[in-house]
C-alpha positions in Angstrom: 0.0 0.0 0.0 1.2 3.5 -0.7 0.0 6.9 0.5 -0.5 9.8 -1.9 2.3 12.3 -1.2 0.1 15.3 -0.6 -2.1 13.6 2.0 -1.4 13.5 5.7 -1.3 10.3 7.7 -4.5 8.8 9.1 -4.8 5.3 10.5 -7.3 2.9 9.0 -8.8 2.7 5.5 -8.7 5.8 3.4 -9.2 6.9 -0.2 -5.7 8.3 -0.1 -4.1 4.9 0.2 -3.4 3.3 -3.1 -2.7 -0.4 -3.7 0.5 -0.7 -5.7 2.0 -3.8 -7.3 5.6 -3.0 -8.3 7.5 -5.0 -11.0 9.3 -7.0 -8.3 6.0 -8.1 -6.7 4.6 -9.1 -10.1 7.7 -11.1 -10.9 7.8 -12.8 -7.4 4.1 -13.7 -7.7 3.9 -14.6 -11.4 3.2 -18.3 -10.5 0.8 -17.5 -7.7 -2.1 -18.9 -9.7 -0.7 -22.4 -9.1 -1.9 -22.2 -5.4 -5.4 -22.7 -6.8 -4.7 -25.8 -8.9 -6.1 -29.2 -8.0 -3.7 -32.1 -8.0 -3.4 -33.1 -11.6 -3.1 -29.5 -12.9 -6.7 -28.4 -13.2 -7.6 -25.0 -11.8 -10.4 -25.2 -9.3 -13.9 -24.3 -10.5 -16.1 -22.7 -7.8 -19.3 -24.5 -7.0 -22.5 -23.1 -8.4 -24.8 -23.9 -5.5 -24.8 -25.2 -1.9 -26.3 -28.4 -3.2 -23.3 -28.9 -5.6 -21.0 -28.4 -2.7 -22.8 -31.0 -0.6 -22.7 -33.5 -3.5 -18.9 -32.9 -3.7 -18.4 -33.4 0.0 -20.5 -36.5 0.1 -18.9 -38.1 -2.9 -15.2 -37.4 -2.0 -13.3 -40.6 -1.2 -9.8 -39.4 -0.5 -8.0 -38.3 2.7 -9.6 -35.3 4.6 -6.5 -33.1 3.9 -6.8 -33.7 0.2 -10.3 -32.2 0.0 -10.7 -28.6 -1.1 -13.8 -26.7 -2.0 -13.9 -23.5 -4.1 -16.8 -21.3 -2.9 -17.7 -18.1 -4.9 -17.7 -14.9 -2.9 -21.4 -14.4 -4.0 -22.3 -17.4 -1.8 -20.8 -15.9 1.4 -24.0 -14.4 2.7 -24.1 -11.9 5.6 -25.7 -14.4 8.0 -23.5 -17.3 7.0 -26.3 -19.8 6.2 -24.6 -21.2 3.1 -21.3 -21.9 4.8 -23.2 -23.3 7.9 -24.9 -25.9 5.6 -21.6 -26.8 3.9 -19.7 -27.0 7.2 -22.4 -29.2 8.7 -21.9 -31.8 5.9 -18.1 -31.5 6.2 -18.3 -32.2 9.9 -20.6 -35.2 9.3 -17.8 -36.7 7.1 -15.2 -36.4 9.9 -13.5 -33.3 8.5 -13.1 -29.8 9.8 -12.1 -26.5 8.2 -8.3 -25.8 8.0 -8.4 -22.3 6.5 -8.9 -20.9 3.0 -7.0 -19.1 0.3 -8.7 -16.1 -1.4 -8.7 -16.2 -5.1 -10.2 -13.8 -7.6 -14.0 -14.0 -6.9 -13.9 -17.2 -4.7 -12.2 -18.8 -1.7 -10.6 -22.2 -1.8 -11.4 -23.9 1.6 -9.0 -26.6 2.9 -10.0 -29.3 5.4 -8.4 -31.8 7.8 -9.4 -34.7 9.9 -11.8 -33.8 12.7 -10.1 -33.7 16.1 -12.3 -35.4 18.7 -11.6 -34.5 22.4 
């Protein structure tokens, strides 16, 4: 982030702060898109509905840490109902969320085996 030269300092978000990606950043992050690849080289396609996400969760046969789910930003409602439904099905399958990576227009959620205390 950079501040416009003529503006004074103010903490927090401001219209005077400008996001800048210098040539060094662009070079260092030129392969960043690979973070969103599935094993085998395919780029993840976001789900189109909660129902599609549930079908993917229920049909996945691999290890919990191999499962990833691409959820479009448009499905992240203010109340969190969509993710609550998805998470409920994930928990039923013995998995729990293990973070996400933000992509352009969607998040790729990672999962791991459920820890039972």
